[in-house]
N, C-alpha and C positions, 0 to 999 in steps of 0.2 A: 514384303515387296518386292518387285525384283531389281533390278542393275537399272533395267531400261526405263521403269517406270519412277524409278528415283530421279535419273537424271532430267525427265521431262520437269518432274519437281520442283529439283533444282534450277533449272533455267527458267522455270516462274519464279521463281525466288528471286534470283539474280536480276530477272528483268523488272518486277515490281521493286525491288530496292533500288534498281539503277535509274528508274523514271521519279521515284519518289525522292533519290538523292538530287537528281537535276531539278527538279522541280521544288525543291529547297534554297539552292542555289539562286533560282531565277526570283526569289523573294518579290511575290507581288506582280510579277508581268505575266502579261495575258497569255502569252505563250506557254504557260503553265497546261492549259486547256487541252495542247497538243500531246501532253504527256500522258493525259487523265486514260486514252483508250491503251496505252500500253499497259499502266497498271491492272487494268479490268483484264488484259490479255494474260498477263502473270497470275495475277488470282485464279483465273480460271485453268491455267496448268499448274498451280498447286493444289488445287483442289482437286481435278479429274485426274492429272497425269497423261499417261501414255491414251488413252481414252480421246483425248482430244485431238491428238496426233491422228488418229483411227477415223474418226469422223470427217476431219477435215483433207485427210486425204479421199475418202469416199467421195466428200462433196466436189473436189474439184476434178475428178474424173468424171463426174457429170451423173453418177448415179440418181435414179428420182426414187427408190429406195433405198434411202440412206441408213434408216434404222434397220432394215434388213440385212445390208451388207455388214453392220456391225454387228449385229447379233451373230450371224453366220461366221464372223471372224471370231467372235468371244467362243462360240460353238469350235472351231477348230483349234483353238488355243487349249479348251480344256480337252479335247480329244488325246493331244500332244502330250498334256499333262498325265493323264491316264495312260498312255502308252510308254512314261518314262522318259521321252526325250524332251527335257525342260528346256525349252529354248530361251 
């Protein structure tokens, strides 16, 4: 696992744990529902890591073929890895 991917996964863990800790301190408040999306986003980051950022960036730029863009990024990454310049 690369440092960049690990950073995204750690950020997801911190986001999820922070939201869960805040929910525990609210103890029965209906505001806990506002933290639920943060927990889900954090779990998504923990599981998928850097791929979430790539998908989000492609979607934000208005790409209609997001899957194609993600695939092209993976191919570029594998070519760089094969060339020896591991970024």
